[in-house]
N, CA, C and O atoms as CSV, one atom per row, in Angstrom:
chain,resi,resn,atom,element,x,y,z
A,1,MET,N,N,-8.209,6.018,-4.836
A,1,MET,CA,C,-7.834,5.973,-3.445
A,1,MET,C,C,-6.535,5.180,-3.302
A,1,MET,O,O,-6.243,4.292,-4.102
A,2,ALA,N,N,-5.767,5.515,-2.276
A,2,ALA,CA,C,-4.529,4.805,-1.976
A,2,ALA,C,C,-4.374,4.711,-0.459
A,2,ALA,O,O,-4.797,5.600,0.280
A,3,LEU,N,N,-3.768,3.627,-0.016
A,3,LEU,CA,C,-3.470,3.414,1.397
A,3,LEU,C,C,-1.978,3.147,1.541
A,3,LEU,O,O,-1.340,2.588,0.649
A,4,GLU,N,N,-1.435,3.561,2.685
A,4,GLU,CA,C,-0.019,3.391,2.951
A,4,GLU,C,C,0.162,2.776,4.333
A,4,GLU,O,O,-0.547,3.127,5.277
A,5,ALA,N,N,1.116,1.858,4.443
A,5,ALA,CA,C,1.509,1.291,5.734
A,5,ALA,C,C,3.029,1.394,5.832
A,5,ALA,O,O,3.747,0.863,4.985
A,6,ILE,N,N,3.509,2.070,6.857
A,6,ILE,CA,C,4.948,2.182,7.093
A,6,ILE,C,C,5.364,0.979,7.936
A,6,ILE,O,O,4.857,0.785,9.041
A,7,ILE,N,N,6.296,0.167,7.409
A,7,ILE,CA,C,6.727,-1.002,8.173
A,7,ILE,C,C,8.203,-0.920,8.567
A,7,ILE,O,O,8.580,-1.440,9.617
A,8,ASN,N,N,9.030,-0.294,7.771
A,8,ASN,CA,C,10.419,0.029,8.084
A,8,ASN,C,C,11.211,-1.130,8.701
A,8,ASN,O,O,11.784,-0.999,9.783
A,9,ARG,N,N,11.232,-2.261,7.997
A,9,ARG,CA,C,12.024,-3.407,8.452
A,9,ARG,C,C,12.355,-4.322,7.272
A,9,ARG,O,O,11.654,-4.340,6.260
A,10,ASP,N,N,13.426,-5.070,7.427
A,10,ASP,CA,C,13.849,-6.055,6.425
A,10,ASP,C,C,13.951,-5.480,5.020
A,10,ASP,O,O,13.540,-6.126,4.057
A,11,GLY,N,N,14.500,-4.263,4.892
A,11,GLY,CA,C,14.681,-3.648,3.587
A,11,GLY,C,C,13.424,-3.092,2.952
A,11,GLY,O,O,13.433,-2.689,1.789
A,12,VAL,N,N,12.346,-3.069,3.713
A,12,VAL,CA,C,11.078,-2.531,3.212
A,12,VAL,C,C,10.671,-1.360,4.099
A,12,VAL,O,O,10.503,-1.512,5.309
A,13,TYR,N,N,10.513,-0.181,3.478
A,13,TYR,CA,C,10.085,0.986,4.250
A,13,TYR,C,C,8.566,1.070,4.334
A,13,TYR,O,O,7.997,1.246,5.412
A,14,LYS,N,N,7.916,0.940,3.170
A,14,LYS,CA,C,6.455,1.061,3.182
A,14,LYS,C,C,5.824,0.211,2.094
A,14,LYS,O,O,6.455,-0.181,1.113
A,15,VAL,N,N,4.539,-0.051,2.324
A,15,VAL,CA,C,3.694,-0.745,1.351
A,15,VAL,C,C,2.577,0.227,1.000
A,15,VAL,O,O,1.984,0.843,1.886
A,16,VAL,N,N,2.292,0.365,-0.279
A,16,VAL,CA,C,1.205,1.237,-0.737
A,16,VAL,C,C,0.225,0.393,-1.552
A,16,VAL,O,O,0.618,-0.368,-2.436
A,17,LEU,N,N,-1.051,0.547,-1.233
A,17,LEU,CA,C,-2.114,-0.077,-2.025
A,17,LEU,C,C,-2.750,1.024,-2.844
A,17,LEU,O,O,-3.082,2.086,-2.317
A,18,GLN,N,N,-2.921,0.777,-4.128
A,18,GLN,CA,C,-3.485,1.804,-5.003
A,18,GLN,C,C,-4.500,1.176,-5.942
A,18,GLN,O,O,-4.204,0.208,-6.643
A,19,GLU,N,N,-5.696,1.740,-5.947
A,19,GLU,CA,C,-6.776,1.226,-6.795
A,19,GLU,C,C,-6.655,1.781,-8.205
A,19,GLU,O,O,-6.422,2.972,-8.413
A,20,ARG,N,N,-6.820,0.892,-9.153
A,20,ARG,CA,C,-6.838,1.223,-10.570
A,20,ARG,C,C,-8.004,0.463,-11.201
A,20,ARG,O,O,-8.552,-0.441,-10.570
A,21,PRO,N,N,-8.395,0.803,-12.420
A,21,PRO,CA,C,-9.532,0.109,-13.047
A,21,PRO,C,C,-9.360,-1.405,-13.109
A,21,PRO,O,O,-10.346,-2.138,-13.025
A,22,GLU,N,N,-8.129,-1.883,-13.254
A,22,GLU,CA,C,-7.896,-3.320,-13.389
A,22,GLU,C,C,-7.789,-4.047,-12.049
A,22,GLU,O,O,-7.725,-5.276,-12.030
A,23,GLY,N,N,-7.768,-3.330,-10.942
A,23,GLY,CA,C,-7.679,-3.952,-9.624
A,23,GLY,C,C,-6.941,-3.065,-8.647
A,23,GLY,O,O,-6.892,-1.848,-8.823
A,24,VAL,N,N,-6.360,-3.672,-7.608
A,24,VAL,CA,C,-5.625,-2.943,-6.577
A,24,VAL,C,C,-4.167,-3.406,-6.613
A,24,VAL,O,O,-3.875,-4.596,-6.492
A,25,TYR,N,N,-3.270,-2.452,-6.780
A,25,TYR,CA,C,-1.848,-2.760,-6.807
A,25,TYR,C,C,-1.272,-2.705,-5.398
A,25,TYR,O,O,-1.642,-1.851,-4.593
A,26,VAL,N,N,-0.358,-3.631,-5.115
A,26,VAL,CA,C,0.409,-3.645,-3.873
A,26,VAL,C,C,1.830,-3.256,-4.265
A,26,VAL,O,O,2.538,-4.026,-4.912
A,27,PHE,N,N,2.244,-2.041,-3.862
A,27,PHE,CA,C,3.580,-1.533,-4.178
A,27,PHE,C,C,4.468,-1.641,-2.950
A,27,PHE,O,O,4.008,-1.427,-1.829
A,28,LEU,N,N,5.720,-1.966,-3.152
A,28,LEU,CA,C,6.693,-2.130,-2.090
A,28,LEU,C,C,7.827,-1.139,-2.302
A,28,LEU,O,O,8.461,-1.142,-3.358
A,29,PHE,N,N,8.094,-0.277,-1.297
A,29,PHE,CA,C,9.128,0.745,-1.407
A,29,PHE,C,C,10.232,0.506,-0.374
A,29,PHE,O,O,9.941,0.249,0.795
A,30,PRO,N,N,11.507,0.588,-0.802
A,30,PRO,CA,C,12.619,0.293,0.099
A,30,PRO,C,C,13.005,1.424,1.050
A,30,PRO,O,O,13.636,1.172,2.077
A,31,SER,N,N,12.637,2.671,0.725
A,31,SER,CA,C,13.042,3.805,1.554
A,31,SER,C,C,12.062,4.950,1.376
A,31,SER,O,O,11.299,4.966,0.409
A,32,PRO,N,N,12.070,5.926,2.306
A,32,PRO,CA,C,11.159,7.072,2.182
A,32,PRO,C,C,11.454,7.922,0.942
A,32,PRO,O,O,10.554,8.549,0.383
A,33,GLU,N,N,12.711,7.938,0.520
A,33,GLU,CA,C,13.108,8.774,-0.621
A,33,GLU,C,C,12.778,8.134,-1.966
A,33,GLU,O,O,12.658,8.832,-2.973
A,34,ASN,N,N,12.634,6.844,-1.986
A,34,ASN,CA,C,12.479,6.115,-3.239
A,34,ASN,C,C,11.055,6.222,-3.770
A,34,ASN,O,O,10.101,5.858,-3.083
A,35,ARG,N,N,10.916,6.721,-4.990
A,35,ARG,CA,C,9.600,6.849,-5.636
A,35,ARG,C,C,9.297,5.658,-6.548
A,35,ARG,O,O,8.166,5.505,-7.008
A,36,MET,N,N,10.291,4.824,-6.810
A,36,MET,CA,C,10.092,3.646,-7.648
A,36,MET,C,C,9.918,2.429,-6.748
A,36,MET,O,O,10.718,2.191,-5.843
A,37,SER,N,N,8.876,1.675,-7.003
A,37,SER,CA,C,8.633,0.503,-6.173
A,37,SER,C,C,9.566,-0.641,-6.558
A,37,SER,O,O,9.951,-0.793,-7.717
A,38,LEU,N,N,9.915,-1.437,-5.554
A,38,LEU,CA,C,10.720,-2.632,-5.793
A,38,LEU,C,C,9.884,-3.722,-6.436
A,38,LEU,O,O,10.381,-4.548,-7.202
A,39,ARG,N,N,8.611,-3.702,-6.107
A,39,ARG,CA,C,7.719,-4.766,-6.547
A,39,ARG,C,C,6.307,-4.205,-6.638
A,39,ARG,O,O,5.939,-3.305,-5.883
A,40,ASP,N,N,5.533,-4.732,-7.549
A,40,ASP,CA,C,4.114,-4.403,-7.594
A,40,ASP,C,C,3.341,-5.652,-7.994
A,40,ASP,O,O,3.670,-6.335,-8.964
A,41,ASP,N,N,2.320,-5.922,-7.225
A,41,ASP,CA,C,1.450,-7.064,-7.481
A,41,ASP,C,C,0.040,-6.549,-7.715
A,41,ASP,O,O,-0.435,-5.685,-6.979
A,42,LEU,N,N,-0.620,-7.063,-8.715
A,42,LEU,CA,C,-2.005,-6.701,-8.990
A,42,LEU,C,C,-2.929,-7.717,-8.327
A,42,LEU,O,O,-2.825,-8.920,-8.564
A,43,GLN,N,N,-3.828,-7.212,-7.498
A,43,GLN,CA,C,-4.815,-8.059,-6.831
A,43,GLN,C,C,-6.211,-7.648,-7.299
A,43,GLN,O,O,-6.396,-6.537,-7.797
A,44,ASP,N,N,-7.181,-8.527,-7.143
A,44,ASP,CA,C,-8.536,-8.265,-7.635
A,44,ASP,C,C,-9.262,-7.160,-6.879
A,44,ASP,O,O,-10.011,-6.390,-7.479
A,45,ASP,N,N,-9.045,-7.072,-5.549
A,45,ASP,CA,C,-9.783,-6.079,-4.765
A,45,ASP,C,C,-9.003,-5.719,-3.504
A,45,ASP,O,O,-7.928,-6.261,-3.245
A,46,TRP,N,N,-9.570,-4.784,-2.715
A,46,TRP,CA,C,-8.913,-4.294,-1.495
A,46,TRP,C,C,-8.684,-5.414,-0.483
A,46,TRP,O,O,-7.618,-5.488,0.129
A,47,THR,N,N,-9.663,-6.271,-0.308
A,47,THR,CA,C,-9.556,-7.343,0.682
A,47,THR,C,C,-8.390,-8.263,0.368
A,47,THR,O,O,-7.602,-8.600,1.252
A,48,ILE,N,N,-8.279,-8.666,-0.880
A,48,ILE,CA,C,-7.192,-9.560,-1.284
A,48,ILE,C,C,-5.847,-8.833,-1.201
A,48,ILE,O,O,-4.850,-9.425,-0.790
A,49,ALA,N,N,-5.814,-7.558,-1.589
A,49,ALA,CA,C,-4.570,-6.781,-1.529
A,49,ALA,C,C,-4.079,-6.654,-0.084
A,49,ALA,O,O,-2.887,-6.800,0.183
A,50,LYS,N,N,-4.993,-6.384,0.838
A,50,LYS,CA,C,-4.608,-6.266,2.250
A,50,LYS,C,C,-4.152,-7.613,2.799
A,50,LYS,O,O,-3.193,-7.678,3.568
A,51,ARG,N,N,-4.826,-8.677,2.413
A,51,ARG,CA,C,-4.445,-10.015,2.865
A,51,ARG,C,C,-3.058,-10.378,2.337
A,51,ARG,O,O,-2.240,-10.936,3.067
A,52,CYS,N,N,-2.799,-10.063,1.082
A,52,CYS,CA,C,-1.490,-10.316,0.466
A,52,CYS,C,C,-0.396,-9.540,1.212
A,52,CYS,O,O,0.664,-10.090,1.510
A,53,SER,N,N,-0.655,-8.282,1.506
A,53,SER,CA,C,0.311,-7.454,2.210
A,53,SER,C,C,0.564,-7.974,3.629
A,53,SER,O,O,1.702,-7.981,4.099
A,54,ALA,N,N,-0.491,-8.404,4.300
A,54,ALA,CA,C,-0.339,-8.940,5.658
A,54,ALA,C,C,0.520,-10.197,5.654
A,54,ALA,O,O,1.403,-10.364,6.495
A,55,ARG,N,N,0.252,-11.063,4.711
A,55,ARG,CA,C,0.978,-12.325,4.626
A,55,ARG,C,C,2.454,-12.104,4.252
A,55,ARG,O,O,3.345,-12.713,4.844
A,56,ARG,N,N,2.699,-11.243,3.280
A,56,ARG,CA,C,4.072,-11.065,2.784
A,56,ARG,C,C,4.911,-10.110,3.622
A,56,ARG,O,O,6.107,-10.330,3.813
A,57,TYR,N,N,4.271,-9.033,4.129
A,57,TYR,CA,C,5.049,-7.959,4.760
A,57,TYR,C,C,4.680,-7.700,6.222
A,57,TYR,O,O,5.288,-6.849,6.872
A,58,GLY,N,N,3.697,-8.423,6.737
A,58,GLY,CA,C,3.341,-8.280,8.144
A,58,GLY,C,C,2.507,-7.063,8.482
A,58,GLY,O,O,2.476,-6.644,9.639
A,59,THR,N,N,1.840,-6.491,7.517
A,59,THR,CA,C,0.988,-5.337,7.814
A,59,THR,C,C,-0.244,-5.786,8.588
A,59,THR,O,O,-0.704,-6.920,8.459
A,60,THR,N,N,-0.764,-4.871,9.393
A,60,THR,CA,C,-1.996,-5.116,10.138
A,60,THR,C,C,-2.987,-4.007,9.795
A,60,THR,O,O,-2.599,-2.949,9.301
A,61,GLU,N,N,-4.246,-4.254,10.056
A,61,GLU,CA,C,-5.300,-3.297,9.674
A,61,GLU,C,C,-5.060,-1.907,10.262
A,61,GLU,O,O,-5.335,-0.904,9.603
A,62,ASP,N,N,-4.553,-1.833,11.489
A,62,ASP,CA,C,-4.351,-0.527,12.137
A,62,ASP,C,C,-3.165,0.258,11.564
A,62,ASP,O,O,-2.987,1.428,11.900
A,63,MET,N,N,-2.357,-0.366,10.711
A,63,MET,CA,C,-1.207,0.316,10.113
A,63,MET,C,C,-1.591,1.169,8.902
A,63,MET,O,O,-0.851,2.084,8.540
A,64,TRP,N,N,-2.719,0.891,8.279
A,64,TRP,CA,C,-3.084,1.569,7.034
A,64,TRP,C,C,-3.597,2.969,7.301
A,64,TRP,O,O,-4.367,3.200,8.234
A,65,ARG,N,N,-3.153,3.910,6.461
A,65,ARG,CA,C,-3.715,5.262,6.484
A,65,ARG,C,C,-3.937,5.705,5.042
A,65,ARG,O,O,-3.160,5.381,4.144
A,66,GLU,N,N,-5.005,6.441,4.850
A,66,GLU,CA,C,-5.317,6.907,3.506
A,66,GLU,C,C,-4.353,8.021,3.113
A,66,GLU,O,O,-4.048,8.907,3.911
A,67,ILE,N,N,-3.885,7.960,1.885
A,67,ILE,CA,C,-2.995,8.981,1.334
A,67,ILE,C,C,-3.569,9.436,0.002
A,67,ILE,O,O,-4.368,8.720,-0.602
A,68,PRO,N,N,-3.173,10.623,-0.467
A,68,PRO,CA,C,-3.645,11.073,-1.781
A,68,PRO,C,C,-3.182,10.112,-2.866
A,68,PRO,O,O,-2.063,9.602,-2.825
A,69,ASP,N,N,-4.039,9.877,-3.820
A,69,ASP,CA,C,-3.677,9.052,-4.968
A,69,ASP,C,C,-2.857,9.934,-5.897
A,69,ASP,O,O,-3.404,10.714,-6.675
A,70,THR,N,N,-1.546,9.801,-5.805
A,70,THR,CA,C,-0.646,10.685,-6.545
A,70,THR,C,C,-0.223,10.124,-7.885
A,70,THR,O,O,0.677,10.660,-8.531
A,71,GLY,N,N,-0.868,9.045,-8.306
A,71,GLY,CA,C,-0.473,8.444,-9.576
A,71,GLY,C,C,0.902,7.811,-9.468
A,71,GLY,O,O,1.740,7.993,-10.351
A,72,LEU,N,N,1.143,7.070,-8.394
A,72,LEU,CA,C,2.446,6.430,-8.190
A,72,LEU,C,C,2.888,5.674,-9.425
A,72,LEU,O,O,4.076,5.622,-9.745
A,73,MET,N,N,1.926,5.089,-10.115
A,73,MET,CA,C,2.265,4.348,-11.328
A,73,MET,C,C,1.120,4.533,-12.319
A,73,MET,O,O,0.021,4.015,-12.117
A,74,ALA,N,N,1.382,5.259,-13.365
A,74,ALA,CA,C,0.358,5.478,-14.384
A,74,ALA,C,C,0.057,4.168,-15.097
A,74,ALA,O,O,0.921,3.296,-15.188
A,75,ARG,N,N,-1.151,4.029,-15.595
A,75,ARG,CA,C,-1.544,2.797,-16.273
A,75,ARG,C,C,-0.560,2.430,-17.388
A,75,ARG,O,O,-0.285,1.250,-17.609
A,76,SER,N,N,-0.043,3.417,-18.076
A,76,SER,CA,C,0.886,3.133,-19.176
A,76,SER,C,C,2.221,2.578,-18.680
A,76,SER,O,O,2.994,2.038,-19.470
A,77,ASP,N,N,2.504,2.707,-17.367
A,77,ASP,CA,C,3.749,2.210,-16.808
A,77,ASP,C,C,3.621,0.831,-16.182
A,77,ASP,O,O,4.596,0.281,-15.670
A,78,VAL,N,N,2.415,0.273,-16.225
A,78,VAL,CA,C,2.192,-1.026,-15.604
A,78,VAL,C,C,3.004,-2.079,-16.351
A,78,VAL,O,O,3.004,-2.104,-17.581
A,79,PRO,N,N,3.694,-2.945,-15.618
A,79,PRO,CA,C,4.489,-3.984,-16.279
A,79,PRO,C,C,3.643,-4.854,-17.208
A,79,PRO,O,O,2.432,-4.977,-17.029
A,80,ALA,N,N,4.291,-5.445,-18.189
A,80,ALA,CA,C,3.590,-6.241,-19.205
A,80,ALA,C,C,2.761,-7.360,-18.591
A,80,ALA,O,O,1.651,-7.628,-19.051
A,81,GLU,N,N,3.279,-8.010,-17.568
A,81,GLU,CA,C,2.543,-9.102,-16.935
A,81,GLU,C,C,1.224,-8.621,-16.342
A,81,GLU,O,O,0.196,-9.284,-16.480
A,82,ALA,N,N,1.257,-7.476,-15.690
A,82,ALA,CA,C,0.041,-6.930,-15.098
A,82,ALA,C,C,-0.945,-6.496,-16.179
A,82,ALA,O,O,-2.152,-6.681,-16.028
A,83,LYS,N,N,-0.438,-5.923,-17.262
A,83,LYS,CA,C,-1.312,-5.540,-18.364
A,83,LYS,C,C,-2.002,-6.772,-18.943
A,83,LYS,O,O,-3.201,-6.753,-19.220
A,84,MET,N,N,-1.230,-7.844,-19.122
A,84,MET,CA,C,-1.795,-9.066,-19.669
A,84,MET,C,C,-2.870,-9.624,-18.728
A,84,MET,O,O,-3.926,-10.069,-19.178
A,85,ARG,N,N,-2.594,-9.595,-17.427
A,85,ARG,CA,C,-3.575,-10.085,-16.458
A,85,ARG,C,C,-4.865,-9.266,-16.527
A,85,ARG,O,O,-5.961,-9.824,-16.459
A,86,ALA,N,N,-4.735,-7.954,-16.662
A,86,ALA,CA,C,-5.904,-7.088,-16.758
A,86,ALA,C,C,-6.702,-7.390,-18.031
A,86,ALA,O,O,-7.933,-7.383,-18.015
A,87,GLU,N,N,-5.994,-7.655,-19.126
A,87,GLU,CA,C,-6.669,-7.980,-20.387
A,87,GLU,C,C,-7.406,-9.310,-20.289
A,87,GLU,O,O,-8.525,-9.438,-20.787
A,88,VAL,N,N,-6.788,-10.298,-19.652
A,88,VAL,CA,C,-7.435,-11.597,-19.469
A,88,VAL,C,C,-8.681,-11.440,-18.613
A,88,VAL,O,O,-9.729,-12.009,-18.918
A,89,LYS,N,N,-8.565,-10.668,-17.544
A,89,LYS,CA,C,-9.704,-10.431,-16.652
A,89,LYS,C,C,-10.856,-9.769,-17.417
A,89,LYS,O,O,-12.014,-10.150,-17.247
A,90,ALA,N,N,-10.542,-8.788,-18.249
A,90,ALA,CA,C,-11.564,-8.102,-19.025
A,90,ALA,C,C,-12.220,-9.050,-20.028
A,90,ALA,O,O,-13.437,-9.018,-20.212
A,91,THR,N,N,-11.424,-9.884,-20.668
A,91,THR,CA,C,-11.945,-10.858,-21.623
A,91,THR,C,C,-12.868,-11.858,-20.936
A,91,THR,O,O,-13.924,-12.202,-21.467
A,92,GLN,N,N,-12.472,-12.321,-19.764
A,92,GLN,CA,C,-13.304,-13.263,-19.005
A,92,GLN,C,C,-14.625,-12.604,-18.617
A,92,GLN,O,O,-15.677,-13.239,-18.683
A,93,ALA,N,N,-14.576,-11.348,-18.217
A,93,ALA,CA,C,-15.801,-10.630,-17.853
A,93,ALA,C,C,-16.728,-10.491,-19.056
A,93,ALA,O,O,-17.943,-10.642,-18.928
A,94,ASP,N,N,-16.147,-10.199,-20.243
A,94,ASP,CA,C,-16.933,-10.081,-21.458
A,94,ASP,C,C,-17.581,-11.423,-21.836
A,94,ASP,O,O,-18.715,-11.457,-22.313
A,95,ASN,N,N,-16.866,-12.504,-21.624
A,95,ASN,CA,C,-17.370,-13.821,-21.959
A,95,ASN,C,C,-18.522,-14.268,-21.057
A,95,ASN,O,O,-19.319,-15.122,-21.444
A,96,HIS,N,N,-18.609,-13.699,-19.874
A,96,HIS,CA,C,-19.665,-14.065,-18.928
A,96,HIS,C,C,-20.890,-13.185,-19.041
A,96,HIS,O,O,-21.833,-13.339,-18.264
A,97,LYS,N,N,-20.899,-12.272,-19.982
A,97,LYS,CA,C,-22.066,-11.376,-20.154
A,97,LYS,C,C,-23.164,-12.082,-20.901
A,97,LYS,O,O,-24.220,-11.499,-21.142
């Protein structure tokens, strides 16, 4: 699943939240034409991702609309930092079993 909020201000056109096995990504896009995000943050779940987006970009609950999950960023394209965070999270989960 993916959610989109159009904000169109301060150099930010839209914010997209996209669920992946390692968590929910918050993607920031500068224009409608741009398919590459300026920034992506990995959050643990939808609630934290929405809170992060509200705090950083001013999104509100009524701005979100569901969009098709088009694979904006394949798992293999996730930045190294996010991959490392996902690996640490998985290791911690294994240690608590």
